[in-house]
N, C-alpha and C positions, 0 to 999 in steps of 0.2 A: 537468416535465416526464417523460411515458411513456415506456417500449424498449418494444420488441420484445420480445417474450420468447425470440427466438430469437436480441439482440444480444451478437456476441461483443467483447469489447473491446480497445481497441485502442487502446496505448501515443503518447501524443501529443511526452510528455514529461513530464522526471523532476527530481528533486532529490537531490543523498543531502546528507544530516546524520548528524550526530554519529550513536548510540546511545544512541536511550530507552525504552528501556523494550521486553516480547513484543509480536507484534504478534498470536499466533495462538495466545491461554491452549488450545486446545480440545490443537492440537497445539503446540506451544512445544519448543523445537528451544535447550537453552542452550548449547551447542556456540556456536554461531553468535549470541550476546551481545557487546556488549564495545563492537565497533570500528563500523561506518557500519550506517543505512538509507537507502536505495534508493526512495524517494517516486516511483512514478510514475501517471502521471492520465495517464486516456480521452480523448476525445477528447465522449464522453457526460458529461463532468465529473465521474462516478469515480474516487474515489485507490487504489492499494494500494502495501501499505508491506511488504515487504523484509527484512528481519534482514540482512548480511552481516556474519562476519566466517571470516580466512579458506579456504577449502574451505566450511565450514557454510553454510544456507543458511535461514531463518524463513521462509515465507511469509505472510506473511498472504489475508482475503477481496482481492474487491475489496466498496467498499463506498462509496454514494451518498458525496455535499460538503451540506450543507443552504444550501443558496441565499442570497446574503448580503444582509443587512438594511438595511432604508434609517434613519438616527437622522435 
């Protein structure tokens, strides 16, 4: 599904999982590593991961999710 260029992501749901690695390699924040990762989902289907450790945050980019494949 194509999105207009002026789409602003709006979080409709999120889940918290254990830390599993850097989510923003170009702007890595090592202090944010080691605790949890929040995964936010937009109404358009894109997801964004944020690592959180105490007061530190590492915010990854919004990423399109691949459509589910039928088998």
